[in-house]
C-alpha positions as CSV (number, residue, x, y, z in Angstrom):
1,M,0.0,0.0,0.0
2,T,1.5,3.3,-1.0
3,E,1.6,6.5,1.0
4,E,-0.7,8.3,-1.5
5,N,-3.7,5.9,-1.1
6,Y,-3.2,5.2,2.6
7,D,-6.2,6.2,4.7
8,Y,-4.8,7.5,8.0
9,Y,-8.2,7.3,9.7
10,N,-9.1,3.8,8.5
11,P,-5.9,1.7,8.3
12,P,-6.1,-2.0,7.7
13,S,-7.1,-4.0,10.8
14,N,-5.2,-7.1,12.0
15,K,-7.3,-8.1,14.9
16,W,-7.2,-11.9,14.5
17,I,-5.6,-13.0,11.2
18,N,-3.2,-10.7,9.3
19,K,-4.7,-10.4,5.9
20,D,-1.3,-10.6,4.3
21,N,-0.9,-14.1,5.7
22,W,-4.2,-15.6,4.6
23,W,-2.5,-18.0,2.2
24,K,-0.6,-19.6,5.2
25,W,-3.9,-20.4,6.9
26,L,-5.4,-21.7,3.6
27,I,-2.5,-24.1,3.2
28,A,-2.9,-25.3,6.8
29,A,-6.6,-25.8,6.3
30,L,-6.1,-27.8,3.1
31,I,-3.6,-30.1,4.8
32,F,-5.7,-30.7,7.9
33,I,-8.9,-31.2,5.9
34,G,-7.5,-32.7,2.7
35,A,-5.0,-35.2,4.0
36,P,-7.4,-37.2,6.2
37,I,-10.0,-37.2,3.4
38,Y,-7.5,-38.5,0.9
39,L,-6.1,-41.1,3.3
40,S,-9.6,-42.3,4.2
41,I,-10.3,-42.9,0.4
42,R,-6.9,-44.5,-0.2
43,P,-5.7,-46.1,3.1
44,N,-3.0,-48.1,1.3
45,D,-1.1,-44.9,0.5
46,Y,-0.5,-44.4,4.2
47,T,3.0,-45.8,4.5
48,P,5.7,-45.2,7.1
49,I,7.4,-42.7,4.7
50,V,4.1,-40.8,4.3
51,Q,3.6,-40.9,8.0
52,V,7.1,-39.4,8.5
53,L,6.6,-36.8,5.8
54,F,3.2,-35.9,7.2
55,S,4.6,-35.5,10.7
56,L,7.5,-33.5,9.4
57,F,5.2,-31.3,7.4
58,L,2.9,-30.7,10.4
59,F,5.9,-29.7,12.5
60,L,7.1,-27.2,9.9
61,L,3.6,-25.9,9.5
62,A,3.2,-25.5,13.2
63,F,6.6,-23.7,13.4
64,W,5.7,-21.5,10.5
65,L,2.3,-20.5,11.9
66,G,3.7,-20.0,15.4
67,Y,6.6,-17.9,14.1
68,T,4.2,-15.7,12.1
69,K,1.9,-15.2,15.1
70,E,4.8,-14.5,17.5
71,T,6.2,-12.0,15.0
72,E,2.8,-10.3,14.8
73,R,2.5,-10.3,18.6
74,A,6.0,-8.8,19.0
75,T,5.2,-6.1,16.5
76,R,2.0,-5.3,18.3
77,Q,3.8,-5.1,21.6
78,A,6.4,-2.8,20.1
79,S,3.7,-0.6,18.6
80,D,1.8,-0.4,21.9
81,K,5.0,0.7,23.6
82,W,6.1,3.3,21.0
83,L,2.8,4.7,19.7
84,P,2.2,6.9,22.9
85,Q,5.8,8.2,22.6
86,A,5.3,9.0,18.9
87,E,2.0,10.8,19.7
88,S,3.8,12.8,22.4
89,V,6.6,13.7,20.0
90,I,4.1,15.0,17.4
91,Y,2.5,17.2,20.0
92,R,5.9,18.7,21.0
93,L,6.9,19.1,17.4
94,L,3.6,20.9,16.6
95,T,4.1,23.2,19.6
96,L,7.7,23.9,18.5
97,H,6.6,24.5,14.9
98,N,4.0,27.0,16.1
99,N,6.5,28.8,18.3
100,V,8.9,29.1,15.4
101,K,6.1,30.4,13.1
102,R,5.0,32.9,15.7
103,F,8.6,34.0,16.2
104,A,9.1,34.4,12.5
105,S,5.9,36.5,12.3
106,T,7.0,38.6,15.3
107,A,10.4,39.2,13.8
108,K,8.9,40.3,10.5
109,N,6.5,42.6,12.2
110,S,9.3,44.1,14.4
111,C,11.3,44.8,11.3
112,N,8.4,46.6,9.7
113,K,7.8,48.6,12.8
114,T,11.4,49.7,12.9
115,K,10.7,52.2,10.0
116,C,7.9,53.7,12.1
117,D,9.8,53.7,15.4
118,L,13.0,55.1,13.8
119,P,12.0,57.7,11.2
120,E,15.7,58.8,11.0
121,L,16.4,55.6,9.1
122,E,14.6,57.3,6.1
123,K,17.5,59.8,5.7
124,E,19.9,59.1,2.8
125,E,23.0,58.9,5.1
126,M,21.3,56.1,7.0
127,K,20.8,54.0,3.9
128,A,23.5,51.5,4.8
129,V,22.0,50.9,8.3
130,R,18.5,50.6,6.7
131,I,19.8,48.0,4.2
132,K,21.6,46.1,7.0
133,I,18.5,46.0,9.2
134,Q,16.3,44.9,6.3
135,T,18.8,42.2,5.2
136,D,19.1,40.8,8.8
137,C,15.4,40.8,9.3
138,E,14.7,39.0,6.0
139,A,17.5,36.5,6.8
140,T,16.2,35.8,10.3
141,S,12.6,35.4,9.0
142,Q,13.8,33.1,6.2
143,R,15.8,30.9,8.6
144,L,12.9,30.6,11.0
145,T,10.6,29.7,8.1
146,D,13.0,27.0,7.0
147,I,13.1,25.6,10.5
148,A,9.3,25.6,10.5
149,F,9.3,23.6,7.3
150,Q,11.7,21.1,8.7
151,L,9.6,20.7,11.8
152,E,6.5,20.1,9.5
153,D,8.5,17.3,7.7
154,A,9.4,15.7,11.1
155,V,5.7,15.8,12.1
156,E,4.8,14.0,8.9
157,D,7.5,11.4,9.4
158,W,6.0,10.6,12.8
159,R,2.5,10.6,11.4
160,R,3.6,7.9,8.9
161,F,5.1,5.9,11.7
162,I,1.8,6.0,13.7
163,A,-0.2,5.2,10.6
164,A,2.0,2.1,9.9
165,N,1.7,0.9,13.5
166,C,-1.8,1.6,14.7
167,N,-5.1,0.0,13.9
168,G,-8.8,0.8,14.1
169,D,-10.2,3.2,16.7
170,E,-6.7,3.8,18.0
171,C,-5.7,5.5,14.7
172,S,-8.8,7.6,14.6
173,R,-8.3,8.8,18.2
174,I,-4.7,9.7,17.6
175,F,-5.2,11.5,14.3
176,D,-8.3,13.4,15.7
177,A,-6.2,14.5,18.7
178,I,-3.3,15.6,16.4
179,Q,-5.7,17.5,14.2
180,E,-7.4,19.2,17.1
181,R,-4.0,20.2,18.6
182,R,-2.9,21.6,15.2
183,E,-6.1,23.6,14.8
184,R,-5.9,25.0,18.4
185,L,-2.3,26.1,17.8
186,E,-3.2,27.7,14.4
187,Q,-6.0,29.5,16.1
188,E,-3.6,30.9,18.7
189,I,-1.4,32.3,15.9
190,E,-4.4,33.9,14.3
191,E,-5.5,35.5,17.5
192,Q,-2.0,36.9,18.1
193,K,-2.1,38.6,14.7
Protein backbone atom coordinates (compact mmCIF):
# COMPACT_ATOMS: atom_id res chain seq x y z
CA MET A 1 0.00 0.00 0.00
CA THR A 2 1.53 3.32 -1.03
CA GLU A 3 1.57 6.53 0.98
CA GLU A 4 -0.74 8.31 -1.49
CA ASN A 5 -3.66 5.92 -1.09
CA TYR A 6 -3.18 5.18 2.63
CA ASP A 7 -6.16 6.23 4.72
CA TYR A 8 -4.79 7.49 8.04
CA TYR A 9 -8.21 7.33 9.67
CA ASN A 10 -9.11 3.78 8.53
CA PRO A 11 -5.94 1.70 8.30
CA PRO A 12 -6.15 -2.05 7.71
CA SER A 13 -7.10 -4.04 10.80
CA ASN A 14 -5.16 -7.07 11.97
CA LYS A 15 -7.28 -8.15 14.92
CA TRP A 16 -7.20 -11.94 14.47
CA ILE A 17 -5.60 -12.98 11.19
CA ASN A 18 -3.24 -10.71 9.34
CA LYS A 19 -4.75 -10.39 5.88
CA ASP A 20 -1.27 -10.55 4.33
CA ASN A 21 -0.87 -14.12 5.67
CA TRP A 22 -4.21 -15.56 4.57
CA TRP A 23 -2.51 -18.02 2.24
CA LYS A 24 -0.64 -19.64 5.16
CA TRP A 25 -3.94 -20.36 6.86
CA LEU A 26 -5.38 -21.67 3.59
CA ILE A 27 -2.49 -24.13 3.21
CA ALA A 28 -2.90 -25.26 6.82
CA ALA A 29 -6.65 -25.80 6.33
CA LEU A 30 -6.08 -27.76 3.11
CA ILE A 31 -3.57 -30.06 4.80
CA PHE A 32 -5.68 -30.66 7.91
CA ILE A 33 -8.86 -31.24 5.91
CA GLY A 34 -7.49 -32.67 2.66
CA ALA A 35 -4.98 -35.20 4.01
CA PRO A 36 -7.44 -37.16 6.19
CA ILE A 37 -10.03 -37.21 3.39
CA TYR A 38 -7.46 -38.48 0.88
CA LEU A 39 -6.11 -41.12 3.28
CA SER A 40 -9.65 -42.32 4.15
CA ILE A 41 -10.31 -42.88 0.45
CA ARG A 42 -6.92 -44.53 -0.23
CA PRO A 43 -5.71 -46.07 3.07
CA ASN A 44 -3.03 -48.13 1.28
CA ASP A 45 -1.11 -44.90 0.52
CA TYR A 46 -0.51 -44.38 4.24
CA THR A 47 2.99 -45.83 4.47
CA PRO A 48 5.71 -45.21 7.06
CA ILE A 49 7.38 -42.72 4.68
CA VAL A 50 4.09 -40.84 4.25
CA GLN A 51 3.64 -40.85 8.03
CA VAL A 52 7.15 -39.40 8.54
CA LEU A 53 6.64 -36.80 5.80
CA PHE A 54 3.21 -35.91 7.17
CA SER A 55 4.64 -35.50 10.71
CA LEU A 56 7.54 -33.45 9.37
CA PHE A 57 5.17 -31.25 7.38
CA LEU A 58 2.91 -30.74 10.43
CA PHE A 59 5.94 -29.74 12.50
CA LEU A 60 7.11 -27.24 9.86
CA LEU A 61 3.59 -25.89 9.47
CA ALA A 62 3.20 -25.46 13.24
CA PHE A 63 6.59 -23.74 13.42
CA TRP A 64 5.71 -21.48 10.46
CA LEU A 65 2.33 -20.46 11.87
CA GLY A 66 3.73 -20.03 15.39
CA TYR A 67 6.59 -17.90 14.13
CA THR A 68 4.17 -15.73 12.14
CA LYS A 69 1.86 -15.24 15.13
CA GLU A 70 4.78 -14.52 17.45
CA THR A 71 6.19 -11.96 15.02
CA GLU A 72 2.80 -10.26 14.81
CA ARG A 73 2.50 -10.28 18.60
CA ALA A 74 5.99 -8.81 19.04
CA THR A 75 5.22 -6.13 16.45
CA ARG A 76 1.99 -5.27 18.26
CA GLN A 77 3.79 -5.06 21.62
CA ALA A 78 6.42 -2.76 20.12
CA SER A 79 3.68 -0.61 18.62
CA ASP A 80 1.83 -0.44 21.92
CA LYS A 81 5.05 0.67 23.56
CA TRP A 82 6.09 3.27 20.97
CA LEU A 83 2.79 4.74 19.75
CA PRO A 84 2.22 6.88 22.87
CA GLN A 85 5.76 8.24 22.61
CA ALA A 86 5.29 8.98 18.91
CA GLU A 87 2.04 10.78 19.66
CA SER A 88 3.79 12.82 22.36
CA VAL A 89 6.64 13.69 19.98
CA ILE A 90 4.14 14.95 17.42
CA TYR A 91 2.50 17.19 20.03
CA ARG A 92 5.87 18.65 21.00
CA LEU A 93 6.91 19.13 17.37
CA LEU A 94 3.61 20.87 16.60
CA THR A 95 4.10 23.21 19.57
CA LEU A 96 7.68 23.93 18.52
CA HIS A 97 6.56 24.45 14.91
CA ASN A 98 3.97 26.97 16.06
CA ASN A 99 6.47 28.77 18.30
CA VAL A 100 8.89 29.09 15.39
CA LYS A 101 6.14 30.37 13.06
CA ARG A 102 5.04 32.86 15.70
CA PHE A 103 8.62 34.02 16.23
CA ALA A 104 9.10 34.43 12.46
CA SER A 105 5.91 36.50 12.27
CA THR A 106 6.97 38.59 15.27
CA ALA A 107 10.42 39.17 13.76
CA LYS A 108 8.87 40.27 10.45
CA ASN A 109 6.46 42.65 12.24
CA SER A 110 9.27 44.08 14.37
CA CYS A 111 11.31 44.78 11.27
CA ASN A 112 8.37 46.56 9.65
CA LYS A 113 7.78 48.61 12.81
CA THR A 114 11.42 49.70 12.85
CA LYS A 115 10.69 52.15 10.03
CA CYS A 116 7.89 53.74 12.07
CA ASP A 117 9.78 53.74 15.37
CA LEU A 118 12.99 55.08 13.82
CA PRO A 119 12.02 57.67 11.17
CA GLU A 120 15.67 58.84 11.03
CA LEU A 121 16.38 55.65 9.05
CA GLU A 122 14.61 57.26 6.08
CA LYS A 123 17.46 59.77 5.69
CA GLU A 124 19.89 59.14 2.84
CA GLU A 125 22.96 58.94 5.11
CA MET A 126 21.27 56.05 7.02
CA LYS A 127 20.76 53.98 3.88
CA ALA A 128 23.48 51.47 4.81
CA VAL A 129 21.96 50.94 8.27
CA ARG A 130 18.49 50.57 6.73
CA ILE A 131 19.78 47.97 4.24
CA LYS A 132 21.63 46.09 7.01
CA ILE A 133 18.53 45.98 9.23
CA GLN A 134 16.33 44.89 6.31
CA THR A 135 18.79 42.17 5.25
CA ASP A 136 19.12 40.85 8.82
CA CYS A 137 15.35 40.83 9.28
CA GLU A 138 14.75 38.97 6.01
CA ALA A 139 17.52 36.46 6.77
CA THR A 140 16.17 35.80 10.27
CA SER A 141 12.63 35.41 9.00
CA GLN A 142 13.77 33.06 6.21
CA ARG A 143 15.81 30.91 8.62
CA LEU A 144 12.85 30.61 10.96
CA THR A 145 10.56 29.70 8.06
CA ASP A 146 13.03 27.00 6.96
CA ILE A 147 13.09 25.59 10.49
CA ALA A 148 9.27 25.56 10.51
CA PHE A 149 9.26 23.56 7.25
CA GLN A 150 11.74 21.06 8.70
CA LEU A 151 9.56 20.65 11.78
CA GLU A 152 6.55 20.06 9.52
CA ASP A 153 8.50 17.31 7.75
CA ALA A 154 9.37 15.73 11.10
CA VAL A 155 5.70 15.76 12.12
CA GLU A 156 4.78 14.00 8.87
CA ASP A 157 7.48 11.37 9.43
CA TRP A 158 6.02 10.57 12.84
CA ARG A 159 2.49 10.56 11.40
CA ARG A 160 3.59 7.92 8.90
CA PHE A 161 5.11 5.88 11.73
CA ILE A 162 1.84 6.02 13.66
CA ALA A 163 -0.21 5.18 10.56
CA ALA A 164 1.95 2.13 9.91
CA ASN A 165 1.71 0.85 13.48
CA CYS A 166 -1.79 1.60 14.74
CA ASN A 167 -5.12 0.03 13.88
CA GLY A 168 -8.82 0.77 14.08
CA ASP A 169 -10.18 3.18 16.66
CA GLU A 170 -6.70 3.84 17.99
CA CYS A 171 -5.71 5.53 14.71
CA SER A 172 -8.84 7.62 14.63
CA ARG A 173 -8.31 8.79 18.20
CA ILE A 174 -4.66 9.69 17.61
CA PHE A 175 -5.21 11.51 14.34
CA ASP A 176 -8.26 13.36 15.65
CA ALA A 177 -6.23 14.50 18.67
CA ILE A 178 -3.35 15.62 16.44
CA GLN A 179 -5.71 17.54 14.16
CA GLU A 180 -7.41 19.16 17.15
CA ARG A 181 -4.05 20.22 18.56
CA ARG A 182 -2.93 21.59 15.19
CA GLU A 183 -6.15 23.64 14.83
CA ARG A 184 -5.86 25.00 18.36
CA LEU A 185 -2.26 26.09 17.79
CA GLU A 186 -3.17 27.68 14.44
CA GLN A 187 -6.00 29.54 16.14
CA GLU A 188 -3.57 30.89 18.73
CA ILE A 189 -1.38 32.26 15.94
CA GLU A 190 -4.39 33.89 14.25
CA GLU A 191 -5.49 35.48 17.54
CA GLN A 192 -2.01 36.90 18.05
CA LYS A 193 -2.08 38.63 14.66
